[in-house]
C-alpha positions in Angstrom: -18.0 1.9 -25.5 -15.0 0.0 -24.2 -14.8 -1.1 -20.6 -11.4 -0.6 -19.0 -10.5 -3.6 -16.8 -6.7 -3.4 -16.8 -4.2 -0.6 -16.1 -0.4 -0.5 -16.5 1.4 1.5 -13.9 5.2 1.7 -14.1 5.4 -1.4 -16.3 3.2 -3.5 -14.0 -0.3 -4.6 -15.2 -3.2 -4.6 -12.7 -6.6 -6.1 -13.1 -9.3 -3.6 -12.1 -11.8 -5.6 -10.2 -14.7 -4.7 -7.9 -16.3 -1.3 -7.7 -15.0 2.2 -8.4 -14.5 4.2 -5.3 -14.6 8.0 -5.0 -14.0 10.4 -2.1 -12.8 13.9 -1.3 -9.7 14.6 0.7 -9.8 17.7 2.8 -6.6 17.1 4.8 -4.7 20.3 5.5 -2.1 21.2 2.8 0.9 20.8 5.1 -0.2 17.5 6.6 1.5 14.5 5.0 -1.0 11.9 6.1 -3.9 12.5 3.7 -7.1 10.7 4.6 -10.2 10.0 2.5 -13.5 8.3 3.2 -15.2 6.7 0.2 -18.8 5.7 -0.5 -19.4 2.0 -0.4 -17.6 -0.9 1.3 -13.9 -0.4 0.5 -11.4 -3.2 1.0 -7.7 -2.7 0.5 -6.1 -5.3 -1.8 -3.6 -5.4 -4.6 -5.3 -3.8 -7.6 -7.8 -1.8 -5.6 -8.4 1.6 -7.2 -9.7 4.8 -5.8 -10.4 8.3 -7.3 -9.8 11.2 -5.0 -10.6 15.0 -5.2 -8.2 17.0 -3.2 -9.5 20.3 -1.7 -6.0 21.8 -1.0 -2.7 21.7 -2.8 -0.3 19.3 -1.0 2.6 21.2 0.5 4.0 18.3 2.6 6.9 16.1 1.5 6.2 12.4 0.8 2.5 12.4 1.4 0.6 9.2 2.2 -3.0 8.2 1.5 -5.2 6.4 4.0 -8.5 5.3 2.4 -11.3 4.3 4.8 -8.9 3.8 7.7 -7.0 1.0 5.9 -3.6 2.5 6.9 -1.4 5.2 5.5 0.4 4.1 2.4 3.0 6.1 0.4 1.9 7.7 -2.9 4.2 6.9 -5.8 4.5 8.3 -9.3 6.9 6.7 -11.9 8.6 4.6 -9.2 9.3 7.4 -6.7 7.4 8.9 -3.8 5.6 12.1 -4.9 6.8 15.4 -3.6 5.0 18.5 -2.4 2.9 20.4 -4.9 2.0 17.4 -7.0 -1.5 17.0 -5.7 -3.4 20.2 -6.7 -6.4 21.8 -5.1 -9.7 20.9 -6.7 -8.2 18.3 -9.0 -9.2 14.7 -9.2 -6.7 11.9 -9.3 -6.8 8.1 -9.5 -4.6 5.6 -7.7 -4.1 1.8 -7.7 -2.8 -0.1 -4.7 0.2 -2.4 -5.7 0.3 -4.3 -2.4 2.7 -1.9 -0.8 1.9 1.7 -1.9 -0.6 3.7 -3.9 0.6 4.2 -7.5 -0.7 7.3 -9.3 -2.5 6.4 -12.5 -1.8 8.6 -15.5 0.4 11.7 -15.7 0.8 14.4 -13.1 0.7 17.9 -14.3 3.3 19.7 -12.2 2.6 23.1 -13.9 0.8 25.6 -11.8 
């Protein structure tokens, strides 16, 4: 079994260090400021990663993510802020913090 310790997002390589953090976001669909509390002692730093299950499909434009009260940061995918409908109910997504914003890891399925 291989251990993944690096990820490339938008052409930038990030070292994945520290623990894996997981939480559930139950923020209302139309609220742009998404919040999530994670288990463990989370610190926001460049390269921090978090995996989040969303309970509602996002309907707000330009949503942000605030992990453990570290401040709302924009969520980006392929160099642009994500739009409404990208974060689906009961789906799990991973993000890496690039020092400015949360970058979506992987591909977003925009099909319903």
